[in-house]
N, C-alpha and C positions, 0 to 999 in steps of 0.2 A: 811740273814736279818741282820746282829751281825759288820759286815759296819758302817753301817747308823746310830749305836748310834760311835761305839769301835775311832771314831776316835777323835770325840771330848775332847780323852779324850790327847790326843797330840795333838790338834791344838794349844792352846797356847803358846805351844812350839815352833809349825813351824809358827808359825805367827811373833812372832820372832826375829825369825833362816831367815825365810826371807822375812821379811820385808812387812806382811801386814795387810794392811790396814783392817776398821771391818769393811767393805764389803765385802772388799774381803775372809776373813775370812768366813760369809757368806752362798758365794757358793760356797768355799767348802765345804758343807752339802749339800747345795744345791742342786750342780748339780747331786753330783749325786741320790739321790733324785728323781729328774723331769728326768733326760736323766733313773731309770730310770724303772716307772711310765709308764714312754711316751709311752718305748719300748718293754711295758710286752707281752702285748693280740700282737707284732708281734713278739717273741721270742717264744712263745706255739706254731705259726705257721708256724715258721721256724724247731722249735722239731717234727711236724708235718711232713714236709718236709725233708731235711738230716734225725729222725731219731733220736730218741730220749738220744740213745748212744756216736755215732755223737758228737752233740750238749750239753751233758753234758759234753762230754773232750775239746769242744770248749774253750764250757764257764767255765772250771774251765784256763783250759793253761793262756786263753786270761784273766783272771782273777789274776790269776798269778806272767803276767809278766807284769798287768797296778800295780800290788802292787808293785811291785818291781819299776818299775817309779817313781808311788808320794812318795815313799820311798826313789828314792836319789831324788828325785826331788831340785833342787837348783835357783829355782825362783818361784815365783807364777803360769804361765800358764803352769812352766808343773804340778805343782799338780793341777792346774786346770783339765785337758787335763785328766792328769792319773784319780783325779773320771771322771769325767764320760766313759772313757774308762770303766770305774769301777764299773758302772754303767748300760751299755751297756753290759756284759758278765754278768752280776748278768741276765738283763734284760732273755736273752740265755739258765745260767743256770738256776734257781725258775728253771720255765713249764718243763724243764726237769726233774726237779728234784722227782718233786714231779710225773706228770705221770710213771717217772719209779719206787719208791715204791706201785703208785699202778695195776702197770702189774704184777710186782717183790711178790707183797706181793696182793692175791683179793681177803680176808677176811680174819676175826676168829683172834684170838690175836696177830698172827706173823703180821698182817697188823697195829693192836696197835699196838703194842712195836716197830714198823717199822718208824712209827709218829710219837710217843713218842718220839720216839732215832733226 
């Protein structure tokens, strides 16, 4: 969830380095949220089908690769594509991580502690 807002810190520098317009700058933030929100339910269903652990691992690895691509972007379109992929892999990662916590900590103080962390 942090990635949805932390990009705002680097965005002014990315805008000047990549020569982005203000409209493109808006899409860097919006595209991530749009793809994430649109695919979140599907990500939960995929986690049910593939398994929570596999879905979590694929989501984490995909998000790391997309973040690397975004960090090395040389054009606006590369950054936008990377942000879209980050949203996609986050939609896979988020429901799997919550499901893993729910299964591994069935109740009590440990579950409260796990969800708060």
